[in-house]
C-alpha positions as CSV (number, residue, x, y, z in Angstrom):
1,M,44.8,77.7,42.8
2,R,46.3,74.3,42.6
3,G,45.9,72.0,45.5
4,P,48.8,70.4,47.4
5,T,48.1,66.9,45.8
6,E,47.1,68.1,42.4
7,E,49.6,67.7,39.5
8,P,50.3,70.6,37.2
9,A,48.4,70.7,34.0
10,W,51.5,70.2,31.8
11,L,52.3,67.0,33.8
12,R,48.8,65.6,33.3
13,R,49.0,66.3,29.6
14,L,52.5,64.7,29.4
15,L,51.3,61.6,31.2
16,C,48.3,61.3,28.9
17,L,50.5,61.7,25.9
18,L,52.9,59.0,27.0
19,A,50.0,56.6,27.7
20,A,48.6,57.3,24.3
21,A,52.0,56.7,22.7
22,V,52.4,53.4,24.5
23,L,48.9,52.4,23.4
24,V,49.7,53.2,19.8
25,V,53.1,51.7,19.6
26,F,52.5,48.4,21.5
27,F,48.8,47.8,20.6
28,L,47.3,49.7,17.7
29,L,50.3,49.5,15.3
30,P,50.9,45.7,15.7
31,L,47.2,45.1,15.4
32,A,47.0,47.3,12.2
33,A,50.1,45.5,10.8
34,V,48.4,42.1,11.3
35,F,45.3,43.1,9.3
36,T,47.3,44.9,6.7
37,E,49.5,41.9,6.0
38,A,46.4,39.6,6.0
39,L,44.8,41.8,3.3
40,R,47.9,42.7,1.3
41,R,46.8,40.5,-1.6
42,G,43.1,41.2,-1.2
43,L,40.3,39.7,0.6
44,A,40.0,36.5,-1.5
45,P,43.4,35.0,-0.5
46,A,42.8,35.7,3.1
47,L,39.4,34.1,3.1
48,A,40.9,31.1,1.2
49,A,43.5,30.7,3.9
50,L,40.8,30.7,6.6
51,A,38.7,28.2,4.6
52,D,41.7,25.8,4.3
53,P,40.8,22.4,5.9
54,D,43.8,22.6,8.3
55,A,42.8,26.1,9.4
56,L,39.2,25.0,10.0
57,A,40.5,22.0,12.0
58,A,42.7,24.3,14.1
59,L,39.7,26.6,14.7
60,R,37.5,23.7,15.8
61,L,40.2,22.3,18.1
62,T,40.8,25.7,19.6
63,L,37.1,26.2,20.4
64,L,36.8,22.7,21.7
65,V,39.7,23.0,24.0
66,A,38.4,26.4,25.3
67,A,34.9,24.9,25.7
68,I,36.3,22.2,28.0
69,A,38.9,24.2,29.9
70,V,36.8,27.3,30.6
71,P,33.9,25.5,32.4
72,V,36.4,23.4,34.4
73,N,38.3,26.5,35.5
74,T,35.1,28.3,36.2
75,V,33.9,25.6,38.7
76,G,37.4,25.3,40.2
77,G,37.9,29.0,40.4
78,I,34.6,29.6,42.1
79,A,35.3,26.8,44.6
80,A,38.8,28.1,45.4
81,A,37.6,31.7,45.7
82,W,34.7,30.6,48.0
83,A,37.0,28.6,50.2
84,I,39.7,31.3,50.5
85,A,37.3,34.2,51.0
86,K,34.6,32.7,53.2
87,F,36.4,30.1,55.4
88,E,39.5,29.8,57.6
89,F,41.4,26.5,57.4
90,R,44.8,25.1,57.6
91,G,46.7,25.3,54.3
92,K,44.8,28.5,53.1
93,R,48.1,30.3,52.3
94,L,49.3,27.3,50.4
95,L,46.2,27.1,48.3
96,T,46.5,30.8,47.5
97,T,50.1,30.2,46.4
98,L,49.2,27.3,44.2
99,I,46.5,29.4,42.5
100,D,49.2,31.9,41.5
101,L,51.6,29.1,40.4
102,P,50.7,29.3,36.7
103,F,51.5,33.0,36.7
104,S,55.1,32.3,37.8
105,V,55.9,29.2,35.9
106,S,56.6,29.4,32.2
107,P,53.9,27.8,30.0
108,V,56.6,25.8,28.2
109,I,57.8,24.3,31.5
110,S,54.2,23.4,32.4
111,G,53.8,21.6,29.1
112,L,57.1,19.8,29.6
113,V,55.9,18.6,33.0
114,Y,52.9,16.9,31.4
115,V,55.2,15.3,28.8
116,L,57.4,14.0,31.7
117,L,54.3,12.6,33.4
118,F,52.2,11.2,30.5
119,G,54.7,10.9,27.6
120,A,55.9,7.6,26.2
121,Q,59.0,7.8,28.5
122,G,57.2,9.5,31.4
123,W,56.1,8.2,34.7
124,F,52.7,7.0,33.6
125,G,53.5,6.6,29.9
126,P,54.0,2.8,29.7
127,W,50.8,2.1,31.7
128,L,48.8,4.5,29.4
129,Q,50.2,2.9,26.3
130,R,49.3,-0.6,27.5
131,H,45.7,0.5,28.0
132,G,45.5,2.5,24.8
133,I,45.1,5.9,26.4
134,E,46.5,8.9,24.6
135,I,47.1,12.1,26.5
136,I,50.2,13.7,25.1
137,F,49.9,14.6,21.4
138,A,46.2,14.3,21.7
139,L,43.2,16.3,22.9
140,P,43.5,15.4,26.6
141,G,47.0,16.8,26.7
142,L,45.9,20.1,25.1
143,V,43.1,20.4,27.6
144,L,45.3,19.7,30.6
145,A,47.9,22.2,29.6
146,T,45.3,24.8,28.9
147,I,43.5,24.3,32.2
148,F,46.8,24.7,34.0
149,V,47.8,28.0,32.5
150,T,44.3,29.5,32.6
151,F,43.2,28.4,36.1
152,P,44.1,31.6,38.0
153,F,41.9,34.0,36.0
154,V,38.5,33.1,37.5
155,A,39.8,32.6,41.0
156,R,41.9,35.7,41.0
157,T,39.0,37.8,39.7
158,L,36.7,36.6,42.4
159,I,38.9,36.4,45.5
160,P,39.2,40.2,46.1
161,L,35.5,40.8,45.6
162,M,34.4,38.0,47.8
163,Q,36.8,39.0,50.6
164,A,35.5,42.6,50.4
165,Q,31.9,41.3,50.6
166,G,32.7,39.4,53.8
167,R,30.6,36.6,55.2
168,A,27.7,38.5,56.8
169,E,25.1,37.7,54.2
170,E,26.0,34.0,54.2
171,E,25.9,33.8,58.0
172,A,22.5,35.6,58.0
173,A,21.2,33.0,55.5
174,A,22.5,30.2,57.6
175,T,20.7,31.5,60.7
176,L,17.5,31.5,58.6
177,G,18.0,27.8,57.9
178,S,19.6,27.9,54.5
179,S,21.9,25.0,53.6
180,G,25.4,25.7,52.2
181,W,24.2,25.1,48.6
182,Q,21.2,27.3,49.1
183,S,23.3,30.0,50.6
184,F,25.7,29.8,47.6
185,R,23.0,29.8,45.0
186,R,20.8,32.5,46.4
187,V,23.3,34.8,48.1
188,T,26.9,34.3,47.0
189,L,26.4,33.6,43.3
190,P,24.2,36.7,42.6
191,N,26.7,38.9,44.4
192,I,29.6,37.7,42.2
193,R,27.9,37.1,38.8
194,W,29.4,40.2,37.0
195,A,32.9,39.5,38.3
196,L,32.5,35.9,37.4
197,L,31.6,36.7,33.9
198,S,34.6,39.0,33.6
199,G,36.9,36.2,34.9
200,V,35.4,33.7,32.4
201,L,36.0,36.1,29.5
202,L,39.6,36.5,30.5
203,C,40.0,32.8,30.9
204,N,38.5,32.1,27.5
205,A,40.7,34.7,25.8
206,R,43.9,33.1,27.3
207,A,42.6,29.6,26.5
208,M,42.2,30.4,22.8
209,G,45.5,32.3,22.5
210,E,47.7,29.9,24.5
211,F,50.8,28.9,22.6
212,G,53.7,27.7,24.8
213,A,52.1,24.9,26.8
214,V,50.1,23.5,24.0
215,S,53.0,23.7,21.7
216,V,54.9,21.3,23.9
217,V,52.1,18.7,24.3
218,S,50.5,18.9,20.8
219,G,53.1,17.3,18.7
220,H,52.2,19.7,15.9
221,V,50.1,17.1,14.0
222,R,48.6,19.1,11.2
223,G,44.8,19.0,11.1
224,E,44.7,17.0,14.4
225,T,46.5,18.6,17.3
226,N,47.3,22.1,16.0
227,T,45.3,25.0,17.6
228,L,45.1,28.4,15.8
229,P,48.3,29.8,17.4
230,L,50.2,26.7,16.4
231,H,48.8,26.9,12.9
232,V,50.0,30.5,12.6
233,E,53.5,29.4,13.4
234,I,53.5,26.6,10.9
235,L,52.2,28.8,8.1
236,Y,54.8,31.5,8.9
237,N,57.6,29.0,9.0
238,E,56.5,27.8,5.6
239,Y,56.6,31.4,4.2
240,Q,52.8,31.4,3.7
241,F,52.6,34.9,5.1
242,V,49.1,35.7,3.9
243,G,47.7,32.6,5.5
244,A,49.6,33.2,8.7
245,F,48.5,36.7,9.0
246,A,44.9,35.9,8.0
247,V,44.7,33.3,10.8
248,A,46.4,35.7,13.2
249,A,43.8,38.3,12.2
250,L,41.1,35.8,13.1
251,L,42.7,35.4,16.5
252,A,42.9,39.1,16.9
253,L,39.2,39.5,16.1
254,L,38.4,36.9,18.7
255,A,40.5,38.8,21.2
256,L,38.8,42.1,20.3
257,V,35.4,40.6,20.7
258,T,36.4,39.4,24.2
259,L,37.8,42.8,25.1
260,G,34.6,44.4,23.9
261,A,32.4,42.0,25.9
262,K,34.5,42.7,29.0
263,A,34.3,46.5,28.5
264,L,30.5,46.2,28.0
265,L,30.3,44.1,31.1
266,E,32.3,46.5,33.2
267,R,30.1,49.4,32.0
268,L,26.9,47.5,32.8
269,T,28.3,46.6,36.2
270,G,29.2,50.3,36.9
271,R,25.6,51.3,36.0
272,K,24.1,48.7,38.3
273,L,26.4,49.8,41.2
274,A,25.5,53.4,40.6
275,G,21.8,52.7,40.6
276,A,22.0,50.6,43.7
């Protein structure tokens, strides 16, 4: 006999079928199309496109930007989550709102803001030019734009968990004479390490795949300020479809590796919680 809150079997099957159809149409088919187009002329042309100096330069720049932005956002995200979840202070709601700001602002707008601040005609542009400092159309601009759009991922992953954990353990450590740093290192950090790794993976995935903000501040200087997503756009606009899809396939592989690592992390976390 079916319970009062249990859906009929046909409805469960229908919902599962709809979910599978959405997964196939919006994820599996586009992913398969990318790899099919990349290998349309065989493996050799695709590998040649990936070995192109401009593609290698774009790959190095993408990894470099992510290597700078992710640690910065990790430290900032931990600090913001710790402050919001463990302390009461004036401006707490404002800080929470600012953390969510990159989710509500278009990446293109955020890139344009940096151009207006640090560009040649921007507020600080003349001073930067006089001192020979390049931010826009250079690595610092790419890093700043990437940090802005990826900042919420670590913080937003940690805040709910740290709020649910409460402050009891930190307060107990304080009564035993632990300093704030000792309490964080020995109590707080071990409790959030799995969620932290998950947030770092999401932040890294977005950093490598960001297009809108970095497109505005990069200047599209081939071999110098083009990341992999920008390089895909250039190749596609030049009708080099094999190269464009080969680089896109590389980005897709990086995304799949990130998703696989996240899924493995969640599985390990579930096992540890079950065994606790």
